[in-house]
C-alpha positions as CSV (number, residue, x, y, z in Angstrom):
1,X,-1.6,-4.6,-46.8
2,X,1.4,-2.5,-45.7
3,X,-0.8,0.1,-44.6
4,X,-2.7,-2.1,-42.7
5,X,0.5,-3.4,-41.1
6,X,1.3,0.0,-39.8
7,X,-2.0,1.0,-38.8
8,X,-2.3,-1.9,-36.9
9,X,1.4,-1.9,-35.5
10,X,0.5,1.9,-34.4
11,X,-2.8,0.9,-32.3
12,X,-1.0,-2.2,-30.5
13,X,1.8,0.4,-29.3
14,X,-0.7,2.9,-28.1
15,X,-2.6,0.0,-26.4
16,X,0.8,-1.4,-24.7
17,X,1.7,1.7,-23.5
18,X,-1.9,2.4,-22.0
19,X,-1.3,-1.2,-20.5
20,X,2.1,-0.6,-18.8
21,X,0.7,2.9,-17.8
22,X,-2.3,1.6,-15.9
23,X,0.0,-1.2,-14.4
24,X,2.7,1.2,-13.0
25,X,-0.2,3.3,-11.6
26,X,-1.7,0.4,-10.2
27,X,1.5,-0.6,-8.2
28,X,2.0,3.1,-6.7
29,X,-1.5,3.4,-5.9
30,X,-1.2,-0.2,-4.1
31,X,1.8,0.6,-2.4
32,X,0.6,4.2,-1.4
33,X,-2.6,2.5,0.0
34,X,-0.6,-0.3,1.8
35,X,1.4,2.9,3.5
36,X,-1.9,4.2,4.9
37,X,-3.5,1.1,5.8
38,X,0.0,1.0,7.8
39,X,-0.4,4.2,9.7
40,X,2.8,5.1,8.2
41,X,4.2,8.5,6.7
42,X,3.5,12.1,8.1
43,X,1.8,12.9,4.5
44,X,-1.1,11.5,6.5
45,X,-1.1,13.2,9.5
46,X,-0.6,16.1,7.7
47,X,-3.1,15.5,5.3
48,X,-5.7,15.9,8.1
49,X,-4.5,18.8,9.9
50,X,-4.0,20.8,6.8
51,X,-8.0,19.5,5.9
52,X,-9.3,20.6,9.2
53,X,-7.6,23.9,9.0
54,X,-8.6,24.5,5.8
55,X,-12.4,23.4,6.5
56,X,-12.7,24.9,9.8
57,X,-10.1,28.0,9.6
58,X,-8.1,27.1,12.6
59,X,-6.1,30.1,14.4
60,X,-2.3,29.2,15.1
61,X,-3.2,28.4,18.7
62,X,-6.1,25.7,17.5
63,X,-3.3,24.6,14.6
64,X,-0.5,23.6,16.7
65,X,-2.9,22.0,19.0
66,X,-5.2,19.9,16.4
67,X,-1.3,18.9,15.4
68,X,-0.2,17.6,18.8
69,X,-3.7,15.5,19.0
70,X,-3.3,14.0,15.8
71,X,0.4,12.8,16.5
72,X,-0.6,11.4,19.9
73,X,-3.5,9.6,18.0
74,X,-1.0,8.3,15.7
75,X,1.4,7.1,18.5
76,X,-1.3,5.5,20.5
77,X,-2.8,3.7,17.1
78,X,0.8,2.2,16.7
79,X,1.2,1.3,20.0
80,X,-2.2,-0.7,19.4
81,X,-1.4,-2.1,15.9
82,X,2.3,-3.2,17.9
83,X,0.1,-5.3,20.7
84,X,-1.6,-6.7,17.8
85,X,0.8,-7.3,15.5
86,X,1.7,-10.8,16.6
87,X,-1.7,-12.1,16.7
88,X,-2.3,-11.0,13.2
89,X,0.8,-12.3,11.9
90,X,-0.6,-15.7,13.5
91,X,-3.7,-15.4,11.6
92,X,-2.1,-14.7,8.3
93,X,0.3,-17.5,8.8
94,X,-2.5,-19.8,9.1
95,X,-4.5,-18.5,6.2
96,X,-1.1,-19.3,3.8
97,X,-0.9,-22.7,5.3
98,X,-4.4,-23.4,4.5
99,X,-4.1,-22.1,0.9
100,X,-1.3,-24.2,0.5
101,X,-3.1,-27.2,0.9
102,X,-4.8,-26.2,-2.0
103,X,-2.3,-25.9,-4.5
104,X,-0.6,-28.2,-6.7
105,X,3.4,-28.6,-6.1
106,X,4.2,-25.6,-8.3
107,X,1.6,-23.3,-7.2
108,X,3.0,-23.8,-3.8
109,X,6.6,-23.4,-4.8
110,X,5.3,-19.6,-6.8
111,X,3.1,-18.7,-3.5
112,X,5.9,-19.2,-1.3
113,X,8.1,-16.9,-3.7
114,X,5.1,-14.4,-3.7
115,X,5.0,-14.5,0.3
116,X,9.0,-14.4,0.8
117,X,9.0,-11.2,-1.8
118,X,6.0,-9.5,0.4
119,X,7.8,-10.3,3.7
120,X,10.8,-8.4,2.0
121,X,9.1,-5.4,0.8
122,X,7.3,-5.2,4.3
123,X,10.6,-5.3,6.3
124,X,12.5,-2.5,3.7
125,X,9.1,-0.5,4.1
126,X,9.7,-0.8,8.0
127,X,13.5,-0.2,8.1
128,X,14.5,-3.7,9.3
């Protein structure tokens, strides 16, 4: 009987370790995907430049020109995002309000905490 307990304990430790690893990995990738979707991080721009360089074998002049084009494009996209951000935030707010109407009071409280944490994390990521 003691042997089975030991075997089950070892299996549980491995399963819980795997679950913890999966959750941490999910969190890390989720954060990275959010950054890419918001157009943040020079790594994305450099990745694009490096991939084009690798696949097209660009010379030094071309590489510099492509890097400038990618940076300019990124700046233009940030400008467009900032112009539409208020509209997107209003749509998101209306969506959150609609979700609140279908929740129980205890769920609304939890939902508001989730929204507040997300807003705080977003502000921290944007350096506000």
